[in-house]
N, C-alpha and C positions, 0 to 999 in steps of 0.2 A: 304884421298879421293880416291875412287876406280873408279871414273868416266872415267879415261883415260886408265884403264886396261881392256883388253879383258876379257869378263865374263868367257870364257872357261879356262883361265889361273888361275883363283882363285876358280874354282869349283862351280860357281853359274850356275843355270839353267836359263831358260828364264825369270823367275820372279826374279828381283834383291834382293827381300827380302828372297829368298829361298837359302839356302846353302846346298850343298851336304854333307851328313854324311860320314865320312871315316870309313871303316870296321876295326876291330881289326886284329892283326897278329895272326897266329897260328904256334906254334913251335913244337907241339906234346905233350907238357907238360900240356897244358890247357885241360879243359874238352871239348871233342869233341862236344857233344850235345849243350852245351852252346854256343860254337863258331859258329856252323852251324846255330842255330836258330837266333842268333844275326846277322850273315852275311846275311841270307835270309830276315830278317826284314829290314835291311839297303838297300838291293837290291830292295825290293819292295818300300820303302820310296823314294829312289833315282830314281825309275822308269827306272832301267837299262834294256837294251835289253839282250837277252840270250847270245850274243857275249860278251857284257861288263861284265855280271855276270861271265862268264868263265874266262875272262882275269883278273878281279879283284880278283877272288878266287886264281888264280895262284900267283898273286902279294902278297897276304896275307900270303903265306907260307914262313917260315924261319927256319933256323937251321935243326933239324931232319926232320921236315915235308917237307922242301924244298928238302932235299936229297931224301926222299921217293917219292916226286913228280917227280924228275928227273930220278928215276929208273923205273917208270911205263912204260908199253908197250903202243904202239900207241892206241890200242883199249880200253885201260883203261883210256886214257886221251884225247879222241877225243872231249868231250864236258863236260859241268859242271856236268851233271847227272852221267856220267861215272866216272868222278873224285870223285864226292861225294860218290858214291858207293864204290870205292876203298879206300877212306879215312875212311868211316864208317867201312869197314871190318878191317882196320888196327888199328883205334883209338877208336872205340866205345866199350862200356862195353857190352859184349854179353848177360849178364843177365839182361840188362836194358830194359825189355819189356815195362815197363811203359813209358819210354822215347820215344819209337817208337809210342806208342799209342798217346802220346802228340803231336809228330810231325805229325801224321796222322790227328789229330783233328785240328791242326793249319795250315795245308797245304792249300795254296791258289794258284790259277793260277797266274803266273807272267805276267806282261805286255809283249807282244810279244812272250810268250811261246806258242807253238803249243798245241792245246787242247788234242791231243792224247798222247803227252809226259806227260802232267799233269795227265791224266787218268792212264797211266802206272806207274807213280810215286806213285799215291794213292794205286794202287794194291801192289806195292813193300812194301810200309809202312804198309799196312794192314797185309801183310804176316809176316812182322817182329814184328808187335805189337800184332798180334792175331794168333800166331803160332798154327797150328793144328785145328784151327777153320775154318769151311767152311759151306756152305749151304745158305739158304735164308736170315737168319738174318745178316750174314756177308756181303752178296751181297747187301742187302738193306742199310746197314750202309755205304758201299763204294759208292753206288749211291747217297745217301743223302749228303755225304761229297763232292762228285764231284760237285753237284749243289751248295752247300754252298761255295765252293771254287771259284766260278765264281763271277765276279764283277758286271756285268750288271743285275739289278733287273728284267727287262723285260725278259731277257734270262732265269733267274732263274725261274720266274713264268711260262713261256712257258714249260720248262722242267719238272717242278713239275706237271703241268696238263697232259702232255704227258706221264709222268712216270706212272700215274695211269692206263693208257690204255695198258701198256706193260705187256704181259704175255707170258713167264716168264720174270721177271724183271732182266735184266743183265746190267753190265756196258758197254758191247759191244753194246747192242741195244741203250742204252742211249747216248753213244758216237756217234753213227750214227745219231741219232736225232740232237745232238748238232752240228755236222759237217754240216748237212743239213741246219739247222737254220743259221749257220754262212755263208754258201755259198749264201743263199738268202739275208741276211742282208748286207753282204760285198762281192758282186759278183766279185770285182776286186782285192781281196786279197786272198792269199793262206789260207787254213784253219789254224786258230790260236785259 
């Protein structure tokens, strides 16, 4: 019986039927893409904040990967996205363009993640997954993925309608619309 145990000490969230999923460890021997996709799925399921994502990522590192983490410069390890970029550079298969395409298509905005960080990560993944490709088609694909990666259906519908009015269609213009919408809908919160 767990009724006398504080919920935080056993990993439960506010709903006692819900148990937080623990992420796997990464030693550097596992497949990077498999690890990072699993880690991000777990982070989303557990509704971790960006700070918790960063901390949990660090805790998941062991052996060679932990040594690599400890050798990173401050700017390479200031937040989860910086860490992820450094680990991708070290552990990912450079010829795995399809893997980056898959990451791009699966990318969703995390709870608490700033919307501009989400947009810039989509740009990064598009650059890795579609190297050398540019122009209207790639830009439209990035904008569509940006909208699909949002959770709120009303927000998505608003952006889809407004997207049709944009000429030229750019992620920067769509991001400004999204930030404007968020500031109206959440006037007391910073842009997220």
